[in-house]
C-alpha positions as CSV (number, residue, x, y, z in Angstrom):
1,M,32.7,-108.3,-138.7
2,D,29.6,-108.6,-141.3
3,R,26.3,-110.0,-139.9
4,L,24.4,-112.6,-141.8
5,T,21.3,-111.9,-139.8
6,E,20.1,-109.2,-137.2
7,D,18.4,-109.5,-133.7
8,T,15.2,-108.0,-134.9
9,F,14.6,-110.4,-137.8
10,W,14.5,-113.4,-135.1
11,D,12.6,-111.5,-132.6
12,R,10.0,-110.9,-135.4
13,Y,10.2,-114.4,-136.3
14,W,9.8,-115.9,-132.7
15,E,6.9,-113.6,-132.1
16,N,4.6,-115.5,-134.4
17,V,5.3,-119.0,-133.5
18,T,2.6,-120.9,-131.8
19,I,3.9,-122.7,-128.9
20,P,4.3,-125.3,-127.3
21,S,6.4,-126.6,-130.4
22,C,6.6,-130.3,-130.3
23,V,8.7,-132.9,-132.7
24,D,6.3,-134.2,-134.9
25,L,7.1,-137.6,-136.2
26,K,4.7,-137.6,-139.0
27,F,6.8,-135.0,-140.5
28,S,9.7,-136.5,-142.5
29,F,12.4,-134.2,-141.1
30,D,11.5,-134.4,-137.5
31,R,11.3,-138.3,-138.2
32,C,14.4,-138.4,-139.7
33,L,16.3,-136.1,-137.3
34,A,14.7,-137.6,-134.3
35,K,15.8,-141.2,-135.2
36,V,19.5,-140.0,-135.9
37,L,19.6,-138.1,-132.5
38,L,18.1,-141.0,-130.6
39,E,20.7,-143.5,-132.0
40,Q,23.5,-141.0,-131.3
41,L,22.7,-140.1,-127.9
42,K,21.0,-143.1,-126.6
43,D,23.8,-144.5,-124.2
44,K,24.6,-140.8,-123.0
45,R,23.9,-139.7,-119.8
46,G,23.9,-136.4,-118.1
47,D,23.3,-133.1,-119.8
48,L,22.3,-132.0,-123.0
49,F,23.1,-128.6,-124.6
50,E,21.4,-127.0,-127.9
51,V,22.6,-123.7,-129.4
52,G,19.7,-121.8,-130.9
53,C,17.3,-123.7,-128.9
54,A,13.9,-121.8,-129.4
55,P,11.3,-123.2,-129.3
56,G,12.3,-125.8,-127.4
57,R,11.2,-128.7,-128.9
58,W,14.4,-130.9,-129.7
59,L,15.4,-130.1,-125.8
60,A,11.9,-131.4,-124.6
61,F,12.2,-134.4,-126.8
62,L,15.4,-135.5,-126.0
63,S,15.1,-134.7,-122.5
64,E,11.8,-136.9,-122.3
65,C,12.9,-139.8,-124.5
66,L,16.3,-140.1,-122.9
67,G,16.3,-138.4,-119.3
68,L,19.2,-135.9,-120.4
69,A,19.0,-132.4,-118.4
70,P,18.3,-129.9,-121.2
71,H,20.2,-126.7,-121.3
72,G,19.9,-124.3,-124.2
73,I,21.2,-120.7,-125.3
74,E,19.1,-118.7,-127.8
75,Y,20.6,-115.5,-129.6
76,S,16.9,-113.7,-130.0
77,S,15.3,-112.2,-126.8
78,A,12.2,-113.1,-128.0
79,G,13.1,-116.6,-128.9
80,K,14.7,-117.1,-125.4
81,E,11.5,-115.5,-123.5
82,L,9.0,-117.7,-125.7
83,T,11.2,-120.8,-124.8
84,K,11.3,-120.1,-121.2
85,K,7.7,-119.2,-120.7
86,K,6.0,-121.8,-123.0
87,S,8.0,-124.7,-123.6
88,R,8.3,-128.0,-121.7
89,V,11.9,-127.1,-120.6
90,P,12.7,-125.7,-117.3
91,P,13.0,-121.8,-117.6
92,A,16.3,-121.7,-115.9
93,S,17.9,-124.1,-118.4
94,V,17.5,-121.5,-121.1
95,V,19.8,-118.4,-121.3
96,G,20.5,-115.7,-124.0
97,D,20.9,-112.0,-124.8
98,H,24.2,-112.3,-125.5
99,K,25.2,-109.7,-127.9
100,W,28.1,-111.4,-130.2
């Protein structure tokens, strides 16, 4: 199987990200995505699962706004550790290190 990316790319990427990373409603992309997610999930209860969850900002945002229990998986070891240590998401809710 041909890989579209490598672990090392994402590990280097996440090593340079400032945390905590928060949804910024002044930024048009974040504002538009937040609006759609809040509309679609407003009546949902229970768990929220995000694939590729580093740095945890969307898990934290939706958990705080809607009361959903955050869970995520991250491909990159550095991204997973960054999210577990520095985000507003419970560390046990983030898993990763899978070599697909």
